[in-house]
N, C-alpha and C positions, 0 to 999 in steps of 0.2 A: 784535452779530455772530451770536449764536445764532439770532436772529429771521431774519436774512438767510439763514442756512444752512438753516433750516427752510423758509423760503419757496422757496428754490431746489430743495430736495428735493420740495416739493409740486408745483412746476412740472414737475420731472423726472417724477414719478409721473403727473401729468395728461397729459403728453406721451406717456408710455409707454402709458397706457390708451387714448389717442386712436389711437396707432399700432396697438395691438392690435385695436381696433374696425375700423380701415381694412383690416388684413390679413384679418380674418374676412370682411368684405364682399367683398374681392378673391377669396378662396378660394371663397366662395359663387358669385360671378359666374363664375369659371373653371369650376366644377362644372356650372353651368347651361349654359354654352357647350359644354362637352364632351358633355352630354346631347343638346343640339340637333344637334351635328355627328354624333353617333352615330345619331340617328334619321334624319337626312338621308342618311347612308351606307346605312342599312338600306333606306330607301325606294328609293334609286337602284339598289341591288343587286337588290331585288325586281322593279323594273320591267325591268331588263336581263334577269333570268332569265325573266320573263314573255315578253319579245320572243323569246328563244331558243326557249322552249317552243312559242310560237305558230308560229315558223318550222318547227320539227320536225313539228308537227302538220299544217301545210299541206303539207309535202313528203310526209308519210305518206299523207294523204288523196289527194293527186294521184297518188302511185304506186299506191295501191289502185284508184283509178278507172281508170287505164291498164291495170293487170293484169286487172281484171274485164272491161273492154271488149274487150281482145284475146282473152281466154279465151272470152268469149261469142261473138264473131264466128268464132273458130276452131271452136267447137262447132256453130255454125249452118252453117258451110260443110261440116263433116263430115256433118251430118244431111241437108242438101240435096244435096250432091254425092255 
């Protein structure tokens, strides 16, 4: 009887150790997935910010070109006229 009880305790301990290893692997895998998701979000946000900045730059350059052109032609008409 004592041998059978010792054997079942050994089985229980082995199962516990196996479960502990599985949980550690699972936590590690979840941590890696979270890191990958975080990097993907950072890249996506960076690209979106870049698109917005490019749009603002394009609008600013276009507005500058329009203002300079209008001012130049007005100054030219004042000099000639």
